[in-house]
C-alpha positions in Angstrom: -24.8 23.9 29.1 -26.3 27.1 28.1 -26.2 28.4 24.4 -23.7 31.7 26.2 -21.3 29.4 27.6 -21.2 26.9 24.5 -20.4 30.1 22.7 -17.8 31.4 24.9 -16.3 28.1 25.0 -16.2 27.6 21.5 -14.9 31.2 20.8 -11.7 30.3 22.8 -11.3 26.4 21.7 -11.4 27.8 17.8 -8.6 30.6 18.6 -5.2 30.3 18.6 -4.2 28.3 16.2 -4.7 27.7 11.9 -7.5 27.5 9.8 -8.2 23.6 10.7 -10.2 24.6 13.7 -12.0 27.5 12.4 -16.0 26.9 12.2 -17.6 27.1 8.9 -20.8 29.5 8.8 -22.9 26.8 6.9 -22.2 24.0 9.0 -21.0 25.4 12.2 -18.4 22.7 12.1 -14.5 22.4 11.3 -13.2 20.8 7.9 -13.7 17.4 10.0 -17.3 18.4 10.5 -17.1 18.6 14.2 -17.9 21.4 16.5 -15.8 21.2 19.6 -18.7 21.9 22.2 -20.9 19.8 20.0 -20.2 16.1 21.5 -23.1 14.9 23.9 -24.4 12.2 21.4 -20.8 11.5 19.4 -19.4 8.2 19.6 -15.8 9.2 19.1 -13.3 6.6 17.8 -11.1 9.0 15.8 -7.4 9.2 15.9 -6.6 12.5 14.7 -6.4 15.9 15.7 -10.2 16.9 15.4 -11.7 16.2 18.2 -14.3 17.7 20.9 -15.0 18.1 24.3 -16.0 15.1 26.8 -18.2 15.4 29.6 -15.2 15.8 31.9 -13.3 18.0 29.4 -16.3 20.5 29.4 -16.7 20.3 33.3 -12.6 21.6 32.9 -13.1 24.3 30.0 -15.6 25.8 32.0 -13.9 26.1 35.2 -10.9 27.5 33.0 -13.0 30.2 31.3 -14.6 31.5 34.7 -11.3 31.7 36.1 -9.1 32.7 33.7 -7.7 36.3 33.5 -4.9 37.7 31.4 -3.0 39.1 33.9 -1.8 35.4 35.2 -1.3 33.8 32.0 2.3 33.7 33.1 1.6 31.4 36.2 -0.9 29.7 34.4 1.5 28.6 31.9 4.4 28.1 34.6 1.9 25.9 36.4 0.9 24.1 33.3 4.4 23.2 32.3 5.2 21.9 35.7 2.4 19.5 35.6 3.3 18.2 32.4 7.2 17.6 33.4 5.5 15.9 36.8 3.8 13.4 35.0 6.3 12.6 32.1 9.9 12.7 34.6 10.8 9.4 36.5 13.6 11.6 38.2 15.9 14.7 38.5 18.1 12.6 36.0 15.5 13.2 33.0 15.3 16.8 33.3 13.9 18.4 30.0 12.5 21.9 29.0 8.8 22.4 27.3 8.8 24.2 24.0 5.1 24.8 23.0 3.3 24.8 19.7 -0.2 25.6 18.3 0.1 22.1 16.8 2.1 19.1 16.2 3.1 20.4 13.1 4.6 23.6 14.3 6.9 21.9 16.5 8.8 20.6 13.2 10.2 24.2 12.9 11.9 24.0 16.4 14.9 21.3 15.5 15.6 23.6 12.1 15.9 26.7 14.6 18.1 24.7 16.8 20.2 23.6 14.4 20.9 27.1 13.0 21.4 28.3 16.3 24.0 25.5 17.0 25.4 25.4 13.8 24.9 28.9 11.9 25.0 29.0 7.9 25.6 25.2 8.3 23.6 23.2 5.7 20.4 21.0 7.3 19.8 17.6 6.4 16.5 16.9 7.8 15.4 13.0 7.7 11.6 12.5 8.2 10.1 9.0 8.6 6.7 8.3 7.3 5.8 11.8 5.9 2.4 10.4 4.7 1.2 9.2 8.2 2.3 12.7 10.0 0.0 15.7 10.4 -1.0 17.1 7.5 1.3 20.5 7.9 4.5 18.5 8.7 5.6 17.9 5.2 5.8 21.4 4.6 7.3 22.2 8.0 10.0 20.0 7.6 10.8 21.8 4.5 10.7 25.2 6.5 7.4 26.5 4.9 4.4 27.7 6.0 2.0 24.9 6.1 -1.4 27.1 6.7 -3.0 30.0 5.9 -3.0 31.6 9.2 -0.8 31.7 12.4 -1.9 31.5 16.1 -1.8 35.5 16.3 -5.0 35.5 13.7 -2.9 36.8 10.9 -2.6 35.7 7.2 0.6 34.0 6.1 1.9 33.0 2.9 1.2 28.9 2.8 3.8 27.2 0.8 6.4 30.2 1.1 9.8 29.8 2.8 9.2 30.9 6.6 12.8 32.2 6.8 15.5 33.0 4.6 18.0 32.3 7.1 17.2 28.6 7.7 17.7 25.9 4.7 16.5 22.2 5.3 17.2 19.7 2.4 14.4 16.9 3.8 14.6 13.3 3.1 11.2 11.8 3.2 11.1 8.0 4.1 7.5 6.1 3.2 5.9 4.6 5.8 4.6 1.9 3.9 5.3 -0.1 0.5 2.7 -0.3 -2.3 0.9 -3.4 -0.7 0.8 -1.8 2.3 3.4 -3.3 4.4 5.5 -1.6 6.9 8.8 -0.7 5.7 12.1 -0.9 7.6 13.5 2.4 7.4 16.7 2.0 9.3 18.9 0.9 6.3 17.8 4.2 4.4 18.4 6.3 7.7 21.8 5.0 8.2 23.0 5.3 4.8 21.6 9.1 4.6 23.6 9.6 8.1 26.9 7.7 6.7 26.5 10.0 3.7 26.0 13.3 5.2 27.9 13.0 8.5 29.8 16.5 7.7 26.3 18.2 7.6 23.7 19.4 10.4 21.6 16.5 10.9 18.1 16.0 12.2 16.8 12.4 12.4 12.9 12.8 12.9 11.7 9.5 13.8 7.9 8.6 14.7 6.7 6.0 17.5 2.7 5.6 17.0 1.7 7.3 13.4 -1.8 7.8 12.4 -1.8 3.8 12.2 0.3 3.1 15.2 3.8 2.7 13.3 6.7 2.4 15.3 10.3 3.3 13.9 13.2 0.8 15.1 14.7 3.5 17.9 17.8 1.4 18.3 19.0 3.4 15.6 19.4 6.3 17.9 22.4 3.9 20.0 24.0 3.7 16.3 24.1 7.5 16.2 24.3 8.7 19.4 26.8 11.7 18.4 26.3 14.0 15.6 22.4 13.5 15.0 19.9 16.1 16.5 17.1 13.1 17.1 13.5 13.8 17.5 10.8 11.0 17.7 7.2 12.1 16.9 5.0 10.7 19.8 2.0 13.2 18.8 -0.4 10.6 19.1 0.7 10.0 22.8 0.1 6.3 22.7 2.9 5.4 24.9 4.0 4.2 28.0 6.2 7.0 30.1 9.2 4.6 30.4 10.0 5.0 27.1 9.5 9.0 27.0 12.0 8.4 30.2 14.7 6.3 28.4 14.5 9.0 25.4 15.2 11.5 27.3 18.0 10.6 28.9 19.6 9.7 25.5 19.0 13.2 24.6 16.1 12.7 22.4 13.8 15.2 21.9 9.9 14.3 21.8 7.0 15.6 19.9 3.6 15.3 22.1 0.1 16.5 21.2 -2.6 16.4 24.3 -5.4 16.1 21.3 -5.3 12.9 20.2 -5.2 10.0 22.7 -5.5 12.4 25.5 -8.8 13.5 23.6 -8.4 17.7 24.2 -10.0 19.6 21.7 -7.6 20.4 18.9 -4.7 21.9 18.5 -1.9 21.5 21.6 1.4 20.6 20.7 4.7 20.5 22.9 8.0 19.8 22.2 10.0 17.9 25.2 13.7 19.0 24.7 16.5 17.4 27.1 18.2 20.2 29.6 21.6 19.3 27.7 20.2 21.0 24.4 18.8 24.1 25.9 21.8 24.3 28.1 23.9 23.9 24.7 21.7 26.7 23.3 21.0 29.3 25.8 24.7 30.3 25.4 24.7 31.2 21.5 23.5 34.2 19.5 19.7 33.5 18.3 19.1 36.4 16.2 18.2 33.6 13.4 15.1 33.2 15.7 13.5 36.4 14.5 12.8 34.6 11.2 10.3 32.5 13.1 8.1 35.6 14.3 5.2 34.7 12.5 5.2 31.3 14.3 6.1 31.3 17.8 5.5 33.9 20.5 7.7 34.5 23.9 5.3 32.3 25.8 6.3 29.0 23.5 9.8 29.0 24.8 11.1 28.0 28.1 12.1 30.9 30.6 15.8 29.8 30.6 16.0 30.4 26.8 16.0 34.3 26.8 18.5 34.5 23.8 15.6 33.2 21.8 12.6 34.8 23.5 13.9 38.3 23.3 13.4 37.9 19.5 9.8 37.0 19.7 6.5 38.9 20.1 4.6 38.9 23.4 1.2 37.1 23.1 -1.0 35.2 25.4 -2.6 32.4 23.7 -5.8 31.5 25.5 -7.2 29.0 23.6 -3.7 26.8 23.5 -3.7 27.2 27.5 -7.3 26.1 27.8 -6.5 23.2 25.4 -3.4 22.3 27.4 -5.6 22.4 30.8 -7.8 20.2 29.5 -5.2 17.7 28.4 -3.3 17.8 31.7 -6.5 16.9 33.6 -7.2 14.3 31.4 -3.8 12.9 31.8 -3.7 13.4 35.5 -7.0 11.4 35.7 -5.9 8.8 33.2 -2.3 8.0 34.8 -4.1 7.1 38.3 -5.1 4.1 36.8 -2.2 1.2 36.7 -0.9 1.3 33.2 -0.7 -2.5 33.0 -4.4 -2.9 33.7 -5.3 0.2 31.3 -3.1 -1.4 28.5 -4.6 -4.7 28.9 -7.9 -3.1 28.2 -6.8 -1.6 25.0 -5.5 -4.9 24.2 -8.7 -6.7 24.7 -10.5 -3.6 22.8 -8.0 -4.0 19.8 -8.8 -7.8 19.7 -12.6 -7.2 19.7 -12.6 -4.7 16.8 -10.1 -6.8 14.8 -12.0 -10.1 15.1 -15.1 -8.3 14.2 -13.5 -6.5 11.0 -11.8 -10.1 10.4 -15.4 -11.3 9.4 -16.6 -9.0 7.0 -16.0 -9.1 3.2 -16.1 -5.3 3.4 -13.0 -5.1 5.3 -9.1 -6.1 4.9 -6.9 -5.2 7.8 -3.6 -3.4 7.0 -0.6 -5.4 6.7 1.4 -5.8 9.9 -1.1 -4.5 12.2 0.7 -6.5 15.2 3.7 -4.2 14.7 1.6 -1.2 15.7 -0.3 0.4 18.4 -2.7 -1.5 20.0 -5.1 1.3 20.2 -5.6 2.1 16.7 -6.9 -0.3 14.3 -6.1 0.5 10.5 -8.1 -0.9 7.7 -9.0 -0.9 4.1 -12.6 -0.8 3.1 -13.8 -3.1 0.1 -16.4 -2.7 -2.5 -16.8 -6.0 -4.5 -13.4 -7.0 -3.4 -12.0 -3.7 -4.4 -10.0 -1.3 -2.0 -11.6 2.3 -1.9 -9.2 4.5 -3.1 -8.7 7.8 -1.2 -11.3 9.9 -2.9 -14.3 7.2 -2.5 -12.8 6.3 1.0 -13.5 10.4 2.1 -16.9 10.3 0.3 -17.8 7.5 2.7 -16.4 9.1 5.5 -18.1 12.2 4.9 -21.3 10.5 4.9 -20.7 8.0 8.0 -19.8 11.3 9.8 -22.2 13.9 9.0 -25.5 11.4 9.0 -27.1 10.1 12.3 -27.2 6.5 13.2 -29.6 4.2 14.9 -28.7 1.3 17.4 -26.1 3.0 19.1 -26.2 2.9 23.3 -26.4 6.6 24.1 -25.1 8.2 21.1 -26.3 9.0 17.3 -23.5 10.2 15.5 -20.1 8.8 15.2 -16.7 9.7 14.4 -13.5 7.8 13.1 -10.0 8.4 12.0 -9.8 10.5 8.7 -8.8 8.2 5.4 -4.8 8.0 5.1 -3.3 7.7 1.8 -0.2 5.6 0.7 0.3 5.7 -2.9 -3.3 5.1 -4.8 -4.2 3.2 -1.8 -6.1 4.6 1.5 -7.4 3.2 4.6 -9.1 4.4 7.7 -8.9 3.9 11.5 -10.3 3.2 14.5 -8.8 4.1 17.7 -9.6 4.3 21.3 -8.6 7.2 23.8 -8.2 7.9 27.3 -11.6 9.2 28.2 -13.1 6.1 26.9 -10.8 4.1 28.4 -11.0 5.1 32.2 -14.8 5.0 31.8 -14.6 1.4 31.4 -12.2 1.0 33.9 -14.5 3.0 36.4 -17.5 0.9 35.5 -15.3 -2.2 35.9 -16.9 -3.7 33.2 -15.9 -4.0 29.3 -18.8 -3.2 26.8 -17.7 -3.1 23.1 -20.9 -3.4 21.8 -21.3 0.2 20.4 -17.8 -0.9 18.6 -19.5 -3.6 17.0 -22.1 -1.3 16.0 -19.9 1.0 14.7 -18.3 -1.3 12.6 -21.8 -2.8 11.3 -22.6 0.9 10.3 -19.7 1.2 8.2 -20.5 -2.4 6.5 -24.0 -1.1 6.0 -22.7 1.8 4.3 -20.5 -0.1 2.0 -23.5 -2.0 1.1 -25.4 1.1 -0.3 -22.5 1.5 -2.6 -23.9 1.5 -6.2 -21.1 3.1 -8.2 -18.2 3.9 -7.1 
């Protein structure tokens, strides 16, 4: 790829979101030490929204850039929405509208807006599960605050300030893990909060596939099928379609992103909203949406929701459309494989990685790993038997990510999941994505050599620690 094409793609891919995707002048990389178009020798096992192009995604991006015309933006948006619905819909019974957001964190604002439209001036009780394992901006967004310094329009916004005075969110955060790292059962706490606040506007934010693959017990949804606006965070998008179909039929909203399991460059979010909610809201006054003009634009809202759209600005987010085009093409390719076969390969990968980590005195698997998603393996890093804290683990992470390595087949750089902090402890993750899975499927050969070497590399860096 020529430098001129690289530059064009980089400019598009790093536009239309917030500062997390900005490239720093001194490194030409973002805060995660990555540049979306610099991927040729990178072995990627990250689980967070900071990926790069893949060889396949590069072809899609070039094609999109060469054929993009601003006058066709509405048609591109319509086409992408129809394809996403087609991929995730089982039948006409599970219809949903697609609301877009620059990132997964932005999607947290939508339920607040929806409750404000349906129940104007009524207090909102926002229950948020696993806050420490959601996107970095999700906690602030759940409170109705700006979580970043820049918005998708390239404007400065007051991070930490309330987005609007018209929406009040009383948030209850429910931790993912106990102090020893065990996964907590949050169902009892959720049940008690709902029963205590039954006369309020309640949003129940559950998670199915957090940063470490944690899955909430979704049976709680059936217990309170009325009176709660349920939202399930599936932003990692590491789930079979049947669960999506089942939840949509129950009226549950689902948050997804194309930039984690499906390995599109950051950021591209979407909220799948069962049609029953849109039908209810479309008949109501949506003046309160004016308060979110710094977050969303007309194109983020379905055509059926003119009552919301008329209060927002018209903006054409080319970066978001390119990122979603990459994600959709990857989804279409991945979903052409039989899910039982791809799931089997992922389980096999997980078993190899877990087995190799278990052999080392430098690692300790996170408790309850059998309860998490097979495509993510989370573990603590030990030095002389002591688990590194978050600061120490970040330093180790930075060194591993920014330096070059030997012994990998076809690669000299690596990327892994960023450290996740809980209490005073921290862990890192290895995660496999859709492109990596289907490349192995196409070869009809499972080859974990680079994964084993990656674990050795981390182990070697732990051995270089003299004082932590």
